C-alpha positions as CSV (number, residue, x, y, z in Angstrom):
1,M,1.3,2.1,28.8
2,P,0.8,-1.5,30.0
3,G,0.3,-4.0,27.2
4,K,1.2,-1.6,24.5
5,A,4.2,-3.5,23.1
6,R,2.5,-6.9,23.1
7,S,-0.7,-5.6,21.5
8,L,1.1,-3.7,18.8
9,A,3.3,-6.7,18.0
10,L,0.2,-8.8,17.6
11,L,-1.5,-6.2,15.4
12,L,1.6,-5.7,13.2
13,L,2.0,-9.5,12.8
14,G,-1.6,-9.8,11.9
15,I,-1.4,-7.0,9.3
16,T,1.8,-8.4,7.7
17,L,0.3,-11.9,7.3
18,S,-3.1,-10.7,6.1
19,L,-1.7,-8.3,3.6
20,A,0.0,-11.1,1.8
21,V,-3.2,-11.3,-0.3
22,W,-2.7,-7.9,-1.8
23,F,0.1,-8.6,-4.2
24,A,-0.4,-12.4,-4.5
25,G,-1.5,-11.8,-8.1
26,T,1.6,-9.8,-8.9
27,A,3.9,-12.4,-7.4
28,A,2.2,-15.1,-9.6
29,V,2.6,-13.0,-12.8
30,P,6.2,-14.1,-13.8
31,A,5.2,-17.7,-13.7
32,L,1.9,-17.0,-15.6
33,L,3.7,-15.0,-18.2
34,A,6.4,-17.7,-18.6
35,A,3.6,-20.2,-19.1
36,G,1.8,-18.0,-21.6
37,A,-1.3,-18.2,-19.4
38,V,-1.8,-14.4,-19.3
39,T,-0.8,-11.3,-21.3
40,R,0.8,-8.2,-19.8
41,G,-2.5,-6.4,-20.0
42,E,-4.2,-9.2,-18.1
43,A,-1.4,-9.2,-15.6
44,G,-2.1,-5.5,-15.0
45,W,-5.8,-6.2,-14.4
46,L,-5.0,-8.8,-11.8
47,V,-3.4,-6.0,-9.8
48,A,-5.8,-3.3,-10.7
49,A,-8.8,-5.4,-9.7
50,V,-7.4,-5.5,-6.1
51,Q,-7.0,-1.7,-6.1
52,G,-10.6,-1.2,-7.4
53,G,-11.9,-3.6,-4.7
54,F,-10.0,-1.7,-2.0
55,V,-11.6,1.6,-3.2
56,A,-15.1,0.0,-3.2
57,G,-14.5,-1.5,0.3
58,T,-13.2,1.8,1.7
59,L,-16.3,3.7,0.4
60,V,-18.8,1.1,1.6
61,S,-17.1,1.0,5.0
62,A,-17.1,4.7,5.3
63,V,-20.8,5.1,4.4
64,L,-21.7,2.4,6.9
65,A,-19.3,3.7,9.5
66,A,-18.2,0.0,9.8
67,A,-15.1,0.7,11.8
68,D,-17.2,2.5,14.5
69,R,-20.4,0.4,14.2
70,F,-18.8,-3.0,14.5
71,P,-16.2,-4.3,16.9
72,A,-12.8,-3.5,15.2
73,R,-11.3,-6.9,16.1
74,A,-14.2,-8.8,14.6
75,L,-14.1,-6.7,11.5
76,F,-10.4,-7.3,11.1
77,L,-10.8,-11.1,11.7
78,G,-13.8,-11.4,9.3
79,S,-12.0,-9.4,6.6
80,A,-8.8,-11.3,6.8
81,T,-10.6,-14.6,6.7
82,L,-12.7,-13.8,3.7
83,A,-9.7,-12.3,1.9
84,G,-7.7,-15.4,2.6
85,L,-10.4,-17.7,1.3
86,A,-10.9,-15.6,-1.9
87,T,-7.2,-15.7,-2.6
88,M,-7.0,-19.5,-2.1
89,M,-9.9,-19.9,-4.4
90,Q,-7.9,-18.1,-7.0
91,A,-5.8,-21.2,-7.5
92,L,-9.0,-23.1,-8.6
93,V,-10.1,-20.8,-11.5
94,E,-8.6,-19.7,-14.7
95,P,-5.6,-17.3,-14.1
96,A,-7.3,-14.5,-16.0
97,G,-10.9,-13.7,-16.8
98,T,-14.1,-12.8,-15.0
99,G,-13.7,-15.3,-12.2
100,A,-10.1,-14.3,-11.4
101,Y,-10.7,-10.6,-11.5
102,A,-13.8,-11.0,-9.3
103,L,-11.8,-12.9,-6.7
104,R,-9.1,-10.3,-6.8
105,F,-11.7,-7.5,-6.4
106,L,-13.2,-9.3,-3.4
107,A,-9.8,-9.7,-1.8
108,G,-9.2,-5.9,-2.3
109,T,-12.6,-5.1,-0.8
110,C,-11.7,-7.1,2.3
111,V,-8.3,-5.3,2.7
112,A,-10.4,-2.2,3.5
113,G,-11.4,-4.0,6.7
114,I,-7.7,-4.8,7.5
115,Y,-5.5,-1.8,6.6
116,P,-7.6,1.2,7.7
117,V,-8.9,-0.7,10.8
118,G,-5.3,-1.6,11.7
119,M,-4.4,2.1,11.6
120,K,-7.3,2.9,13.9
121,L,-6.3,0.2,16.3
122,A,-2.7,1.3,16.3
123,S,-3.6,5.0,16.9
124,G,-5.5,3.9,20.1
125,W,-2.1,3.4,21.7
126,A,-0.6,6.7,20.5
127,R,1.0,9.0,23.0
128,G,3.0,11.6,21.1
129,D,4.3,9.0,18.7
130,I,1.5,8.8,16.1
131,G,3.9,9.2,13.2
132,L,5.9,6.2,14.4
133,L,2.8,4.0,15.0
134,I,1.3,4.7,11.6
135,G,4.7,4.2,10.1
136,L,4.9,0.8,11.7
137,V,1.4,-0.1,10.3
138,V,2.4,1.0,6.8
139,G,5.7,-0.9,7.3
140,A,3.7,-4.0,8.1
141,V,1.6,-3.5,5.0
142,T,4.8,-3.2,3.0
143,L,6.2,-6.4,4.4
144,G,2.9,-8.2,3.7
145,S,2.9,-6.9,0.1
146,A,6.5,-8.1,-0.4
147,A,6.0,-11.6,1.1
148,P,4.3,-13.4,-1.8
149,H,7.3,-12.6,-4.1
150,A,9.5,-14.7,-1.8
151,V,7.1,-17.7,-1.8
152,P,8.5,-19.5,-5.0
153,A,12.1,-19.3,-3.6
154,L,11.2,-20.2,0.0
155,L,9.0,-23.2,-1.0
156,G,11.2,-24.2,-3.9
157,T,8.5,-24.1,-6.6
158,P,7.6,-21.5,-9.2
159,E,4.0,-22.7,-9.5
160,W,1.5,-19.8,-9.5
161,H,-1.1,-21.9,-7.7
162,V,1.3,-22.2,-4.7
163,V,1.6,-18.4,-4.4
164,Y,-2.1,-17.9,-4.1
165,L,-2.5,-20.8,-1.6
166,A,0.3,-19.6,0.6
167,A,-0.9,-16.0,0.6
168,G,-4.4,-17.0,1.4
169,A,-3.2,-19.3,4.3
170,A,-1.1,-16.4,5.6
171,S,-4.2,-14.2,5.7
172,L,-6.2,-16.8,7.6
173,L,-3.4,-16.9,10.2
174,G,-3.1,-13.2,10.3
175,G,-6.8,-12.8,11.2
176,L,-6.3,-15.1,14.2
177,C,-3.5,-12.9,15.5
178,I,-6.0,-10.1,16.3
179,L,-7.9,-12.3,18.8
180,P,-5.6,-11.7,21.8
181,F,-5.0,-8.0,20.8
182,R,-6.1,-5.5,23.4
183,E,-7.4,-2.1,22.2
184,G,-5.6,1.0,23.5
185,P,-7.1,3.6,25.8
186,L,-7.2,6.3,23.2
187,V,-9.4,4.7,20.5
188,V,-11.9,7.3,19.4
189,R,-14.8,7.4,17.0
190,R,-13.9,9.0,13.7
191,P,-16.4,11.6,12.4
192,P,-18.8,10.0,9.9
193,F,-18.4,10.1,6.2
194,D,-20.4,12.9,4.6
195,P,-20.3,12.8,0.7
196,R,-21.9,16.2,0.6
197,Q,-18.7,17.6,2.0
198,A,-16.3,15.8,-0.4
199,L,-15.5,18.9,-2.4
200,E,-14.0,20.4,0.7
201,A,-10.9,18.3,-0.1
202,W,-10.2,20.7,-3.0
203,R,-11.7,24.0,-1.6
204,D,-9.4,24.2,1.3
205,R,-5.9,25.1,0.2
206,R,-4.1,23.0,2.8
207,L,-6.2,19.9,2.0
208,R,-5.7,20.4,-1.7
209,L,-1.9,20.4,-1.3
210,A,-2.0,17.3,0.9
211,N,-4.2,15.5,-1.6
212,L,-2.0,16.6,-4.5
213,G,1.0,15.2,-2.7
214,Y,-0.8,12.0,-2.0
215,L,-1.9,11.6,-5.6
216,G,1.7,12.1,-6.8
217,H,2.8,9.4,-4.3
218,M,0.2,6.9,-5.4
219,W,0.8,7.4,-9.1
220,E,4.3,5.9,-8.5
221,L,3.9,3.5,-5.5
222,Y,1.7,0.7,-6.6
223,A,2.8,0.7,-10.2
224,M,6.4,0.3,-9.0
225,W,5.4,-2.5,-6.7
226,A,3.4,-4.2,-9.5
227,W,6.2,-4.1,-12.1
228,V,9.6,-3.9,-10.4
229,G,9.8,-7.7,-10.2
230,L,9.5,-8.1,-14.0
231,F,12.1,-5.3,-14.4
232,L,14.6,-7.0,-12.1
233,L,14.0,-10.3,-14.0
234,A,14.7,-8.5,-17.3
235,R,17.9,-7.0,-15.9
236,G,19.3,-10.4,-15.0
237,A,17.9,-11.4,-11.6
238,G,17.3,-14.9,-12.9
239,E,15.8,-17.5,-10.6
240,E,16.4,-15.2,-7.6
241,A,14.1,-12.5,-9.0
242,G,11.2,-13.3,-6.7
243,L,13.4,-13.2,-3.5
244,L,15.1,-10.0,-4.7
245,T,11.8,-8.4,-5.5
246,A,10.6,-9.2,-2.0
247,L,13.7,-7.6,-0.5
248,V,13.3,-4.5,-2.6
249,V,9.6,-4.0,-1.8
250,G,10.0,-5.2,1.8
251,S,12.8,-2.7,2.5
252,G,10.2,0.0,2.4
253,A,9.2,-1.0,5.9
254,L,12.5,0.5,7.1
255,G,11.7,3.8,5.3
256,C,8.2,3.9,6.9
257,V,9.5,3.5,10.4
258,G,12.5,5.8,9.9
259,L,10.4,8.6,8.3
260,G,7.7,8.1,11.0
261,L,10.3,8.9,13.7
262,L,11.5,11.9,11.8
263,A,8.0,13.2,11.1
264,D,7.3,13.2,14.9
265,R,10.2,15.5,15.4
266,F,10.2,17.7,12.3
267,N,7.8,19.2,9.8
268,R,6.1,16.0,8.4
269,A,5.3,17.7,5.0
270,R,8.9,18.6,4.4
271,V,10.0,15.1,5.4
272,A,7.5,13.6,3.0
273,A,8.7,15.9,0.2
274,A,12.3,14.8,0.7
275,A,11.3,11.1,0.4
276,M,9.4,11.9,-2.8
277,L,12.3,13.6,-4.3
278,V,14.5,10.6,-3.7
279,S,12.0,8.0,-5.0
280,G,11.1,10.2,-8.0
281,G,14.8,10.5,-8.9
282,C,15.2,6.7,-8.6
283,A,12.2,6.1,-10.9
284,I,13.6,8.4,-13.5
285,A,17.1,7.0,-13.4
286,I,16.8,3.2,-12.8
287,G,15.5,2.2,-16.2
288,F,18.4,3.9,-17.9
289,A,21.1,2.8,-15.4
290,P,23.9,0.4,-16.2
291,D,23.6,-3.0,-14.6
292,W,26.1,-2.3,-11.8
293,L,23.9,0.7,-10.7
294,V,20.5,-1.0,-11.0
295,W,20.7,-2.8,-7.7
296,P,21.8,0.1,-5.5
297,L,19.1,2.3,-7.1
298,A,16.5,-0.5,-6.6
299,A,17.4,-0.7,-2.9
300,V,17.1,3.1,-2.4
301,W,13.9,3.2,-4.4
302,G,12.4,0.4,-2.4
303,V,13.1,2.2,0.9
304,S,12.0,5.7,-0.3
305,V,8.9,4.9,-2.4
306,V,6.6,4.0,0.5
307,A,8.4,5.9,3.3
308,D,6.1,8.9,3.2
309,S,2.8,7.0,3.0
310,A,1.7,7.6,6.5
311,Q,2.3,11.3,6.5
312,F,-0.4,12.3,4.0
313,S,-3.2,11.0,6.2
314,A,-1.5,12.7,9.2
315,C,-1.3,16.0,7.3
316,T,-4.9,15.7,6.3
317,T,-6.0,15.0,9.9
318,L,-4.1,18.1,11.0
319,C,-5.6,20.3,8.4
320,A,-9.2,19.2,8.2
321,R,-12.1,20.5,10.4
322,P,-12.5,18.0,13.2
323,D,-16.0,17.1,12.0
324,L,-14.7,16.4,8.5
325,V,-11.6,14.3,9.3
326,G,-13.3,11.0,8.4
327,T,-14.7,12.4,5.1
328,M,-11.5,13.9,4.1
329,L,-9.5,10.8,4.8
330,T,-12.0,8.7,2.8
331,V,-11.9,11.0,-0.1
332,Q,-8.1,11.1,-0.1
333,T,-7.8,7.3,0.0
334,A,-10.4,6.7,-2.7
335,M,-8.8,9.2,-5.1
336,G,-5.3,7.8,-4.5
337,F,-6.2,4.2,-5.0
338,L,-8.4,4.9,-8.1
339,L,-5.3,6.6,-9.6
340,T,-3.3,3.5,-9.2
341,V,-5.4,1.6,-11.7
342,P,-4.5,3.7,-14.8
343,A,-0.9,3.9,-13.5
344,I,-0.6,0.1,-13.3
345,Q,-2.3,-0.3,-16.7
346,L,-0.1,2.5,-18.3
347,M,3.0,0.4,-17.5
348,A,1.5,-2.7,-19.2
349,W,1.3,-0.6,-22.4
350,A,4.4,1.6,-22.0
351,V,7.0,-1.1,-21.3
352,P,6.6,-3.0,-24.6
353,A,6.2,0.3,-26.5
354,L,8.8,2.5,-24.9
355,G,11.1,0.2,-22.8
356,W,11.7,0.3,-19.1
357,G,13.6,3.6,-18.9
358,P,10.9,5.9,-20.3
359,S,8.1,3.9,-18.6
360,F,9.6,4.2,-15.1
361,A,10.4,7.9,-15.9
362,L,6.6,8.4,-16.4
363,L,6.1,7.2,-12.9
364,G,8.7,9.5,-11.6
365,V,6.8,12.6,-12.6
366,G,4.2,11.9,-9.9
367,P,6.4,12.1,-6.8
368,L,8.2,15.1,-8.1
369,L,5.0,17.0,-8.5
370,G,3.9,15.6,-5.1
371,A,7.1,16.9,-3.5
372,W,6.3,20.4,-4.8
373,A,2.8,20.3,-3.2
374,M,4.1,19.0,0.1
375,W,6.8,21.7,0.2
376,R,4.1,24.3,-0.4
377,L,2.1,22.8,2.4
378,A,4.9,22.7,5.0
379,P,4.7,26.3,6.3
380,L,0.9,26.0,6.5
381,L,0.9,22.8,8.7
382,P,-0.1,23.0,12.3
383,R,2.5,21.8,14.8
384,A,0.2,19.5,16.8
385,L,0.0,15.7,16.5
């Protein structure tokens, strides 16, 4: 289709730059902890506040049907701009406390106008390659989430203020990337959110299995992204910890694209289950591994932990009644991101109490249970899409 490659390149660049705001707080944590400016619990809340904001933004957007009611490009630009400004303001307030958490919450709320809208815009160009396109979007989100970790090394300063300022500036630039984007010919209106039908996510066996798989995936993913940098620092990464963390998290983009290609050719539920078995195994093993094995495991974990992300929404889209697709995707997203909050906070308690090995093993339980659910779903999955 004419203009597809150019438009998708602009969209993916915009998402990558804008999503730098998501883990700006996490990237600032090592410097904040070293300076004694925050506790581990407060560090966990800096991340959890963004997650809570994203859930709130997703629900409000769904109730208002914002992605269908307003021009998608304008919604993307406005959300990226506000997220960038909120993140830059983070450098002007106390690193932890009401003001800091409120700004992180606001940034997360704005991400709901970037990430889901980006998936909608990408799907408008789909022609038998929806798995690949959504995989590319999630890959861009992954790269954006990884980018703030590299800021101290790239700019030559460990200052936490600089991380927030750089991530906010990237989001402002990312919003501008959407201006020359051209929407694809297949963009369609998603069925409206209907909270009265929310329980259908558990009544229908196929949807229940897809949601269980997604919850297992989300139990691990964001807690891993939030804490793997401190783990690598504890295992001897030294001054290169930020750059190495960015590489580990960012490598997930390769997994998203690769698994997206496989999912378009094979049963996407089985493909997702395989990725979850790999990531769950890494979670259980890495904290107990000798130093020489930590880095190979971290690389494999980084690739596999997010590789399956796009396939849960694809499975839900396949299995839901057409008039309930929007509601089922909203319910799934809200449940998954709400679960990340206790998972992130659990790590803040577990690491000092139990050590890295048992703490990461607790995360590994989620994807293993999720893999079981997706394996059960596989023979029930329609072949379309």
